N, C-alpha and C positions, 0 to 999 in steps of 0.2 A: 653073337648078337642076340638080342631079345627084343620083342615088341611089347611095349607098355602102352596099350591103348592107341595113342595118337602119335607115337614116335618110335623109331627104331633106334636102339641104344646099343653101342659097342661095349661089351663087358668081357674082360679077359677070362680065359678058362680057369677053373679052380687050381689053386697053387701058384698061379702067376701073379706078379705084383699088380695091385689095383691102382689104376690111374683114374682121373676124373672121367665119369661116363660121358661119352660123346653122342649127341644126337646126330644120326647119319642122314635121315630122310624125313622131311616133313610128311605128315599124313596125307594120303590121297594126292600125290603129285603126279602129273603126267607131262611128258615132254611136248612142249609146244612153244610158240612165240607169242609174247604179249608184252605191253608196256615198253619201256626203254632201258631198264637196267640189264646188266649181264646176267644176273641171277634169274630175272623173270624171263629172259629170252630162253633160258634152258628149261624152266619148270613153270607150269601153270598151277596155281594154288586153287583148289576147290574150297578150301577153308582158310582161316587166318594162318599165317605161317608158323606161329608158335604152337607147338603141340604139347609141351610139358616144360615146367621150370622147377628148379630146386633152389631154395634159399638156404645157404649153409649157416649153421648156428653153433654156438658153443654150449648153450644151456637150452635143451629142447623144451623143457617144462616152462621156463620163463618166456621163451619166444612164442610158444603155443598160446599161453595166456595173453600175451601182447596182441597177437593177430586176432584171436577170438574177440577180444575186448574192442579193438579199433574197428574191425570189419563187421562185428555183430554176427559172427558165424561160428560154427563148431567144426574143429579139425578132428580127424580120426586117425588112430594108429594104423600105419601101413606096414605090412610085412616087408621088410627091406629085402631087396634082391641079392645082397651080398652080406657076408658076416661082418660084424663090427659097425654096422650102419643102423641108425635110428631114424625113422621117418614119421612125420605127422602130415597127413594129406588134407589139402583144402577140399571143399565139396567138389564132387566129380559126378557128372552125368554124361555118359558116353553118347546119349541121344541128343544132346544139346551142343550148339557150336561154341567155340572158344576153348581156351586152354585151362588146365588145372595144373597143380604142381604140389610140392611138399616142402616142409621145413625139414632139413636133413642135417643130422649130427654125424660126423665121421672124422676119425683121427686123420690128421694131416690136411684137412680142408678148413681153412680159417674163414670166419665171417668178417664182414667189413665192407666199406664202400670201396668199389674198385672199377666199375665200368659198366656193368650190366644193371639196368633198372627194370624191375617188373612193375607194371602199372595195374592196379586193381580197379575194375570198373565199379562205379558208384552211381547212385541216383543223383546226389549233390555231393561232390568231394569235400565241401566245407564241413559236412556233418562228421564224416569219418576223420577228417584232419582235426576237428575239435576234440576227439577222444585220444589223440596221440600222446599228449603230455601226461594225462592221468594214468595212461597205461604204461608209462615208463620211458616213452620215446621223446623225440624232439622234432619240431617242425623245421625243415631246412628252407622251404619256400612256401608261403602260404598260397592259397588258391589264387590262380591267375588265369585270365582268359587267353585262349589260343584261337580266338575268333570263331569261325565256322566249325572248328574241330572241338569246341567245348571249352573245358577248363581243367587245370590239373593243380596238384599240390605235391610237394616232395617232403618226405619225412625220413628220420633215422630210427630204426627199431632198437630194441633192447640189446641186440647183438652187434650194433654198429652198421648194419646193412641199410643203404639208402633204397627206398621204394617210392613208387608214385601212386597217387590216387587220381583217377580220371573220371569226368562226368561230362555230359552234354549240356548241363545247366551252368 
């Protein structure tokens, strides 16, 4: 096991086959009861429950350019924790709340729409959504209201991954 900032990740010992890294514990969780779900009865989150994410890609350069263009940010090369893995990390500040993550290229891990959607926070998600097409992606669902929870848009990146954009506007 290794700790990567806000998450504990299970990594096999050297020489053993590599499976998908698994996040074992959210950052700063304590046993207590709150809310009504089974999960929240076992753990009290002092931060948001997502501590880290990885978006699997087939072409790390193309995907990096896509996310830098759409989100207006700079991704940086991250020294991968295992051989054969390439990573470009989203901006990360351990002193600020919220999760960061990385684009990850690794043999045996395919990109594409499959079930997990990462939502990137935005000032107005329509702005970032307007950049998707020019960056090589596609809009799956344009900006729509979710009432008091703000608004969101869904898009497909250059690697076939669906992701979300969320804002309070």
